[in-house]
C-alpha positions in Angstrom: -22.8 28.4 65.5 -19.9 29.5 63.2 -17.0 31.9 64.4 -16.5 34.8 61.9 -13.3 37.2 61.7 -13.9 40.4 60.0 -11.2 43.1 59.1 -12.6 46.3 58.1 -15.9 45.4 59.6 -17.4 48.7 59.5 -16.7 49.1 55.9 -19.1 48.6 52.9 -18.9 44.6 52.7 -17.9 44.0 56.4 -20.5 46.1 58.2 -23.4 44.4 56.3 -22.3 41.3 56.4 -21.5 41.4 60.1 -25.3 42.3 60.4 -26.4 39.3 58.1 -24.5 36.7 60.3 -25.1 37.6 63.5 -28.7 37.5 62.3 -28.7 33.8 61.6 -26.7 33.2 64.8 -23.4 33.4 63.7 -20.1 34.9 66.5 -18.8 37.5 64.5 -15.4 39.4 66.1 -15.0 42.4 63.7 -12.1 44.8 63.9 -11.5 47.9 62.1 -9.1 51.2 62.3 -11.7 53.8 61.1 -9.2 54.6 58.4 -12.3 54.9 55.9 -15.2 54.6 57.4 -16.4 54.8 61.7 -18.5 53.4 64.4 -22.0 54.6 63.5 -22.2 51.5 60.5 -22.3 48.8 63.1 -23.5 50.6 66.4 -27.0 48.4 65.8 -24.4 45.7 66.3 -22.6 47.0 69.6 -24.1 45.2 72.5 -25.4 42.1 70.7 -23.5 38.8 72.7 -22.5 37.5 68.7 -20.8 41.1 67.9 -17.4 41.8 69.3 -15.7 44.7 68.2 -12.4 45.9 68.6 -10.4 49.4 67.0 -7.7 47.4 65.7 -5.0 48.1 63.3 -4.6 45.2 60.6 -1.3 46.6 60.4 -0.2 46.5 64.2 1.5 43.2 65.2 -0.1 43.9 68.8 -3.6 44.4 67.7 -3.4 41.1 65.7 -1.4 39.1 68.3 -4.5 40.1 71.0 -6.9 39.1 68.2 -5.5 35.6 67.6 -5.6 35.4 71.5 -8.9 35.7 71.9 -10.4 33.9 68.4 -8.3 30.6 70.1 -10.5 30.9 72.9 -14.4 32.0 71.0 -13.5 29.5 68.8 -13.8 26.4 71.1 -17.9 27.0 71.0 -18.3 27.5 67.7 -18.5 25.0 64.4 -16.3 27.1 61.2 -13.6 29.6 61.8 -13.9 31.8 58.7 -11.4 34.8 58.4 -12.7 37.5 55.4 -10.4 40.1 55.0 -12.5 43.8 54.3 -9.6 45.9 55.0 -8.2 47.7 52.1 -7.0 51.5 51.5 -10.0 51.8 48.9 -10.4 55.7 48.7 -9.4 57.4 45.4 -7.8 59.6 47.0 -5.4 57.2 48.4 -4.7 54.8 45.5 -2.3 57.3 44.6 0.2 56.9 48.0 2.3 53.4 47.2 3.7 52.9 50.7 0.0 53.1 52.4 -1.9 50.9 49.9 1.0 48.2 49.6 1.5 48.0 53.4 -2.3 47.5 54.3 -4.0 45.3 50.7 -0.8 43.3 50.7 1.5 43.0 53.3 -1.1 42.9 56.2 -3.1 40.7 53.8 -0.3 38.4 54.0 0.0 38.6 57.8 -4.2 38.2 58.1 -3.7 34.9 56.1 -0.8 33.4 57.6 -3.0 33.6 61.3 -5.8 31.9 59.4 -3.9 29.2 58.7 -1.8 29.0 62.0 -5.3 28.5 63.5 -6.4 26.3 61.2 -9.2 28.6 59.7 -11.9 26.4 58.1 -12.2 29.3 55.1 -10.4 32.5 53.9 -11.9 35.4 52.1 -9.7 37.9 50.2 -11.8 40.9 49.1 -9.7 42.4 46.1 -11.2 44.7 43.4 -12.0 45.1 40.1 -9.4 48.2 39.7 -7.1 45.0 38.8 -9.1 45.0 35.2 -7.5 48.6 34.6 -8.5 49.9 31.0 -9.4 46.6 30.3 -12.5 46.0 32.4 -15.3 46.0 29.9 -16.2 43.2 27.5 -19.4 41.9 25.4 -21.3 40.2 28.2 -19.1 41.7 31.2 -15.4 41.1 31.3 -14.8 37.6 32.8 -12.3 36.6 35.4 -9.7 34.3 33.3 -9.3 37.6 30.8 -5.4 38.1 30.2 -4.8 41.6 32.1 -3.3 44.5 31.2 -2.7 47.3 33.8 -1.2 50.8 32.9 2.6 51.2 33.4 4.5 53.5 36.0 4.6 56.1 33.8 1.0 55.9 33.2 -0.8 55.8 36.2 0.1 55.5 39.8 -3.2 54.4 40.9 -2.4 51.3 38.9 -0.4 50.5 42.2 -3.6 49.4 44.1 -4.8 47.7 41.5 -1.2 46.1 41.3 -1.2 45.2 45.1 -4.9 43.4 45.5 -3.6 41.4 42.4 -1.1 40.5 44.5 -3.3 38.8 47.5 -5.0 37.1 44.8 -1.8 35.0 43.6 -1.0 34.5 48.0 -5.0 33.5 48.2 -4.2 31.0 45.3 -0.9 29.5 46.4 -2.2 28.9 50.0 -5.4 26.6 48.6 -2.9 24.9 46.1 -0.6 24.0 48.7 -3.6 22.6 51.1 -3.2 24.6 53.8 -6.7 26.3 53.6 -9.8 26.8 51.5 -11.1 30.3 50.1 -11.2 32.4 47.2 -10.8 35.9 45.9 -13.6 38.2 45.2 -12.8 41.6 42.9 -16.0 43.8 44.1 -17.2 46.5 41.3 -18.3 49.9 42.7 -19.6 48.8 46.0 -22.1 51.6 47.5 -23.7 52.1 50.7 -26.0 54.2 53.1 -22.9 54.3 55.2 -20.7 55.8 53.1 -18.0 58.1 54.9 -16.6 59.5 51.7 -18.7 62.1 50.0 -16.1 62.3 47.3 -17.1 58.9 46.3 -19.5 59.2 43.3 -23.0 58.3 44.6 -23.0 60.3 47.8 -20.8 63.0 46.1 -23.9 63.1 43.9 -26.5 63.1 46.6 -25.1 65.3 48.7 -24.2 67.9 46.2 -27.7 67.8 44.8 -29.0 68.4 48.6 -27.0 71.0 49.7 -26.9 73.2 46.0 -29.2 71.5 43.4 -26.5 70.8 41.4 -23.4 68.5 40.8 -19.4 69.2 40.0 -17.8 66.2 38.2 -15.1 65.5 36.5 -14.9 65.5 32.5 -14.9 61.8 32.1 -18.4 61.5 33.9 -19.7 62.9 30.3 -18.6 59.5 28.6 -18.2 57.3 31.3 -20.4 54.4 32.0 -20.7 51.9 35.3 -22.5 49.4 37.1 -22.8 50.1 40.7 -23.6 46.6 43.4 -25.5 47.8 47.1 -23.6 46.2 50.1 -26.3 44.3 50.9 -25.6 42.2 47.6 -21.9 42.1 48.1 -22.0 40.7 51.6 -24.5 38.5 50.1 -21.9 37.6 47.4 -19.1 36.8 49.8 -21.6 34.1 52.4 -22.9 32.5 49.4 -19.1 32.0 48.7 -18.8 30.5 52.0 -21.4 28.4 52.5 -20.0 26.7 48.7 -17.4 24.2 49.6 -16.9 23.6 46.0 -16.2 27.1 45.0 -13.4 27.7 47.9 -11.1 26.8 45.3 -8.5 29.6 45.5 -9.7 31.3 42.2 -11.1 34.6 42.0 -15.0 35.8 41.4 -16.2 39.0 40.1 -19.0 40.3 41.9 -21.0 42.9 40.3 -24.1 43.7 38.5 -25.8 43.9 35.0 -27.1 47.2 35.4 -25.2 49.7 34.0 -25.7 53.5 34.0 -24.4 56.4 32.6 -23.0 58.8 35.0 -25.3 61.5 33.7 -28.4 59.5 33.9 -26.9 58.5 37.3 -27.3 62.4 38.4 -31.0 62.5 37.0 -32.1 59.2 38.7 -30.5 60.7 41.9 -32.2 64.4 41.3 -35.4 62.8 40.7 -34.8 60.9 44.2 -34.3 64.0 46.0 -37.2 66.1 44.1 -34.8 68.5 42.4 -35.6 69.2 38.4 -33.5 70.1 35.9 -30.2 69.6 38.2 -26.9 71.8 37.0 -24.1 69.8 36.5 -20.2 71.4 35.7 -17.4 69.4 34.7 -14.4 70.4 35.6 -11.4 68.7 36.4 -10.0 65.1 34.0 -9.1 61.8 35.8 -6.4 60.0 33.4 -6.8 55.8 33.2 -10.3 56.0 34.1 -12.1 53.3 31.8 -14.7 54.7 29.8 -17.1 51.6 31.5 -16.4 48.6 34.1 -19.5 45.4 33.4 -18.5 42.6 34.8 -19.2 38.9 34.4 -20.7 37.0 37.0 -21.7 34.3 35.2 -18.9 31.9 37.1 -20.3 32.5 40.8 -24.0 32.8 39.7 -23.3 29.3 38.7 -21.5 27.6 41.4 -23.3 29.6 44.1 -26.9 30.6 42.4 -25.9 34.2 43.8 -28.3 36.7 42.2 -28.3 40.7 43.0 -30.9 41.5 44.9 -31.4 45.1 45.1 -31.9 47.1 41.9 -30.1 50.3 41.4 -33.5 52.7 41.8 -34.0 50.6 44.8 -30.6 50.9 46.5 -30.6 54.7 45.7 -33.8 55.3 47.5 -32.2 53.6 50.7 -29.4 56.3 50.4 -31.8 59.3 49.8 -34.1 58.1 52.3 -31.0 57.5 54.8 -30.3 61.5 54.4 -33.0 63.2 54.8 
């Protein structure tokens, strides 16, 4: 039995990863401050002897000290100690608040990494984001991890502050591994979705809730041309677990995690409408988001070759799962 410490455990990747780990008879200590989630996402795990939950804030030094003390006690009965940082200010409404994103995504990530190193954890996984690719987020066959990044500047998009912060965490991760302080890697997720998403303004819950309530949906003007891939949170967490269980992959580098199943936003609306039984959904376009790439397609060749991981939930199946949960 291994011990996993998961920040942001009630978020999209954290809750499903905890679920799979507990099902495999591992111990999980998870915490969250419910900034972008709720306790409901892990209610099926509460009371399980292998799952410990705390309403902690990763930005609180006191909370993190209490966490470290508990980890030191529980780890004695476990084989490996693994830290997974899923905590992040991720919602688009908050991309533009530099102080919030910097404090949580950069300073506290580094503190969490330092704690893992101090406690001699075996593995640290840093959840980053495909936002680091900025407008250069598509290439034939998908953009690869070693592409030279071209970020928007401060005059062009404050949203880029989020991407720059997450990019900085990747350097912390690489540096710690290079110094031999810990094993680990960073993961750039692309458009993870889940039936547990709290914010209806995320694109998939926004579409489903709007269609369910009004039979139509309001989209940004960008949606007339935008295309995206969407990764179900079951597959995002299975990728994390695959990396953790592949020692040779824990080299401090970055891994893309996504799918190759690209869809236009308009066709996404039609797919959701079909699942809900809504015929001829009315689409209204209003507003425009600057620095929003037309496409975001990641190459997952590196991850697949090194771990054997493959996504298992198609978009059609994933949307059905989301719709069934709200009916």
